[in-house]
Every structure is written in C-alpha cells, then in structure tokens.
N, C-alpha and C positions, 0 to 999 in steps of 0.2 A: 504494500500500500504506500502511496506517495501523495502527500497533500501539497498543492501549489496555491499560494496565496495571491489572489487577484491577478491572474495571468492576463497579459496584454498582447494583442496582435497589432503591431504598429504599421501595418500596410495591408489593407484589404480592398477588394473590388466587390461591392455588394450589388452593382448593377442597378436596374430600375424596373418598374412594372412587375410582371409575373416572375421574372427571374429574381428580382429582389426578394419577393415573398418566398421563393423556393430556397434560396441559398443563405440568406441572412440569419435564419434561425440556427444554423450550424455554428456560425461564429459566436452568436450570442449565447449558445448553450455552453461553450467551453471557455469563453473569455469574459472578463469583467468589462473590458472596453477595447475599442479598436480604432485605428486611424483610417478614415474612409476616404478613398480616392475620388477626385472630382471629374474624371474624364468620362462624363456621361454624354448623351446626345440630347440637347446641346450641353456643352461643358458648364460646370458650376462656377460662374464668374461674378455673382452678386450675392449680397447678404440675403436677399429675399429667397434666392435659390438655395442657399445653405440651409435656411430655416425650414423651407418646404421639404427639402431632401431629408433633413433630420427627422421631421415628423413622419415621413413615409417609412423610414427605417424603424422608428419606435412602434409604428402601427404593425409592422411585420414581426417584431420580436418582443415587444413589451418593455417595461420600464426597468428591468433588473440589469440592463446592459447600457453602457454609455458609448454612443457614437461620437468619436472625436473628429470634427469636421474640418475640411480643407477647402480652400479656393483654388481654382485653376489659374495658373500664372498668366497675367496680362499686364499691361501698363495701368497700374492703379494710382489714384490720387491719394494723398495723405489722408484726406477726409474719409475716403472709402475704407481704407485699411484701419483707420482709427475706429470707425463704427463697427467694422467686422471683428476686430480683435477679441472682444469677450466671447465670441461665438465660434472661433476657429482655433485649431492647434498649429496651423501653419498654412503656407501657400505652396502648392505643388507645381514644379516647373517640368514640363515635357518639351524637349526639343522637337520642333515640328516634324511629324511623320515617323517618329522613332518607335511608336507602339500603338496599341488600340486607341482610337479616338483622340489622337494627339495632333491632328492636322492644324489646330488653332494655336499650338504652342509657338514660341519665338523661333525664328530661323537664324537670326543674328544675335548672338549672346551679348554683344556689347549694348544692344538696345535694352537689355534687362537691368542694367546697372542703376538707373534712376529709381526703379521700383525696389531694388535690393537695398539701396541706401535708406529708403523710407522704412522698409522692414527692419533693418538694423536699428534705426532710431526707436521704433515702436516695440522692439523685442519680439517680433514675429518670426518664427523659424522658417527656413527654406528647405523644402523637401524636393530632391531633384532626381529625375530619371537620368542617370549619368551616362549617356551614350551620344557619340557624335557620328557624323556621316563618314562612312568608310566600310572596309571589309568587315563582315559581321562579327568575326572573332576579335577584332581590334577596336570595336566601337567604344567600349568602356575606357580602354587605354587612351584613345584619341580625345576623350572628354576630360580625363583627369587634369590636364593642364588648366582647363577652364575652372574646375573646382579649386585647384590650387590658387589661381588668381583671385577668385572670389574670397576664399578663406583668408588670404593675405590682405586684400583690399578692404574687407569688411570684417575686422577682427571680432566685433561684438555680435555678428550675425551667426546664429546657430545654423549650421548646414548639415543636413542628413543625406548622405549618399545612399539612396534607396537600392535595395536588392543588389548589394555589391557582389561581384562574381569573380574578381581576380585577386591574385596575391598582391599586385601593385596597388589595387584599391584599398586593401586592408592595411598595407604598409603606410599609406598616406595618412591614416588616422593618427599616427604617432608624430606627425610633423606639425599639426595644427590643433590647438586646444579647442577650437570651435567647430571641429569636424567630427561627425558621428556616422554610423552606418547601420542599416538593417540587413539581416541575412535571412533568406528563405529556407524552408524545409527542403525543397527540391534541390536547391543548389548545394546543400549539405550532403545530399545523397547521390546525385547523378553527375555524369560528365557528358560531353557531346557524344561520346561513343555509345552511351545508352540510348540516345535519340536516333543516331544515324549509323551506328557501327554495324548493324545487321539490317533487318527490315526496318524501314522508317516507322517510328512510333509517334504518331501525331499527338497523342495525349501527354507526351513529355515535351512537346515543343512550346517554348516560352521565349519571352524577351525580357531582359537580355538572355541570349542563349547560354546553356550550360557550357562550361569551359573545360580546361584540362584537369587531369588528376591532381597536379600540384596546386592548382587554384582551389579545387575542392578541399584539399588538405589544409590550405591556409585559412579557408573559411571555417573549417572545423576547429582549428586552433583558436581562432578569434571568438567563435561561439562559446568555447569553454573558458577562455581566459581574458578576452579584451574588455576593459571596463566601458568602452564606448561603442561596442557592437551588441545589438539586441535583436530580438525576433520580430520579423515582419513577414508574414506568409506570402504576400503577393497573390493570395488566392484569387483566381481570375476565371470564373466559369464561362464557358461557351456551350451552346447547344450542340448535340452530337453532329448535326448536319454541317455545322461550321468547323468542327474539328476534323471530321473524316471527309475532307473535301480537297479538291485540287488546289484551292487557295486556303490552306489550313490556317485557322485563326491561332494567334499566340496566346497561351494562358493555360494554367494548371489549377484545377479546382481542388485545393488541399484542405479547406476548412474542416471537413468531416474527420480528417485523420491527423491534424497538425500536432496536437498535444500527445496522443498515443505514439505516433511515429517518432517525435522528438524524444520521448521517454525511452523508446527502444534504442535510439541512436546513442543517447547519453549513457544508457546502461552499458551498451557495447563498448563505449569509450572509457568506461570506469569512472563516470563523472555525474551520476544521478544527482549528487548533492549540489551541482552547479546549474541545474535546470532552472531553479527559481530565479537566479540572477539573470539568466538569458531571457526568460519569458516575462519578466516583470521588473526586477529591482533596477537594472541598468537603465531601462527606458524611463522609469520614474525619476531617477537621478538626472538624466539628460534633459527631460522636459519639465522637471519640477512638478510631477503629477502626484496626486493622492487619489488613487482609484477607489471606487466603492469597495468595501471589504467583502470579499467573497472567497470561499474555499472551494477549490475544484479538486476532487479526489480521483486519483488514477490508481487502478488496481491491475495487478499482473494476471490477466485472464484473457486467453486467446479469443479472437473473433476474426471473421472474414469480412473484408471491406466489400460492400455491395458493388455489383458490376455497373449499376446505374442508379442515379438519384434523379427522379423526374426525367428531364431531357438531357442531363449532364452526366458524363463519366467522371467519377472522382479519381483523384490521385491514388495510386496503389490498388486500383480496382481488382477484386478477385484474390488479393494477397491476404495472408494471415498475419495479423499483428499481435504481439505478445501483450501489449498494454491497451487498456481502454478506460474511458471516462466512466466512473461509477455512476449509476443512476440514470 
C-alpha cells in the first residue's frame, strides 16, 4: 500500500465537449489538481474563456478537483494579464504549428518579449512547448537557445519547459534558477524505437516525439532526483479514427494509468519513496501551491488496462499493471 498526498498533474489536455466529459473524470479521480492546457478550438485567449472552460471542467468532474487554468500565449496588454492573474496559473506558449491546435501561436519568438516582460512584472509563469522548426528529433535542441535567452533576459520570470524529452533539456535546469520542467509518463518509458522500430505504433506517437535511450535515462534520473523536475502527463486523447489514420494525430491518453504506471516504474527503480516528491511536492514548491488535501491510495494489485475507453485507446492498453488506485 502506498499513500500519495494531493498528487498533481501539471500538464493535461482535457479537450472540450463530449471528449471533455469522457476523459476529464480520469484525471480528477487520481489527482487533486491539474494544469489545463488552452489549445482548444478556438484557443483560450481571454479571461471570459478561462472562466467558461473552468466551469465546463467542474461540471464534468465535480468540485473535489481543482483545474489550474492557463491562457494561450498572444500579445496581451498589462491590463488583460492583471485581470486574469487571480484566475490562471500561467500562460502557455506554443510555437506556431508545433503541435495540436497551435497554429495561432507566435512564429517569431522575438515578438513574444513584450508580453514576457509584463508576465515577469506580474509574477505570471510561462509554460512553453519547447520545440523549434527543424528535423523532428532536433526540435527541442533547436529551441533550447530561445529558452536560455528568455531565462537570462527575464530572471524573475518562472519558465517551465513542458514535457522535456532530452538530456540537454534536463541539463539546462541547472544553469538557471528560474527554469523548471515537467516530465511525462510516456517519455519515462519509451524511446523512438518503441514507436517506429518495428511496426508503427500510432498510439505511442506524440509531440515532442520520444527520443533516444540516453535521453530517457536522463529523464528518469531527473524524475527521481531533480528538485525542479515534476510530473506533467501531457495526457492528450484523440478518437480512434484520428489515431489509426494516414495522418495520425499526436497524443497519448495516459490519464487512466498515470499514477499506477509511475508507481510501477519507481518501484522498479528502487525509489517508491521519491514518488511523492515527483507527483506533488516539487510542483508545489515551484508554483507556491497549496492543493486541496487529498489522499490517493495505491495498492499493489494487478489489473489489465482496458483496450478502449469510449472512443479512445488508453496508454498501455491491454497490458497488466502491478499497481492500481484503490477504490
């Protein structure tokens, strides 16, 4: 038996409409709070949209869960951000075209600097999808100099490098006090070989793509030990017809298995006692959070991940996991 106090998922895609109602309860079941991404259709770019989306989430999951809301990055005025600040945990920047529903993100990163300066002044964190244009395996590396420049230019701006995938990205955390990172479950478990090494496995295709074994090993070390690296699942559901298609959508629906699979991995690595820090304590320290008190109990009892949840195939479908959330 393992008790986790107020676990947090610091990066989730809860979608909208029927998909929201299908997938959000899985996050709310296992986590006290989660950082909700704003790349909807249309993107969440106003306080009114933030408040409407928050209410839609709470209607889907109830009040025992806290959605931590974000704005989609654009050129904001100081007045807009000042009004939104009590209602958001940060602003999420997607470089244009880098992932699902990111077409409205900035194409020229220099144009972001005016808004970043306002965010620094107001103490609003920047959450960034850290990929630049280029060969797909190099996109994170290509964007890291931009992150370095921002971390140096705006030293009081808290920057979270979302779903970090490379050893170089992890190493960058040690160079700047204001830089943090989220790490996903799937990037802790797979490499690109799992996706493409045999038959292509579309349900493992995500952005950023999984990288090399040495990158995965660096992520594992950071998950166990780094005080500025914390859990963000990047759970990103797509219907079956969008995944098993010639233009396969990027995203892995990991919410139903996140905590049990993490417990299995941390047990395998001999570090179950460090799971609490990874899934809650470090994020609380980084963001200054005091989540609602909630105990989630994990028990070592085998179960088989369902092949399908509604119209979505979950991560690790059909596999047997050793741990499960009690109750």
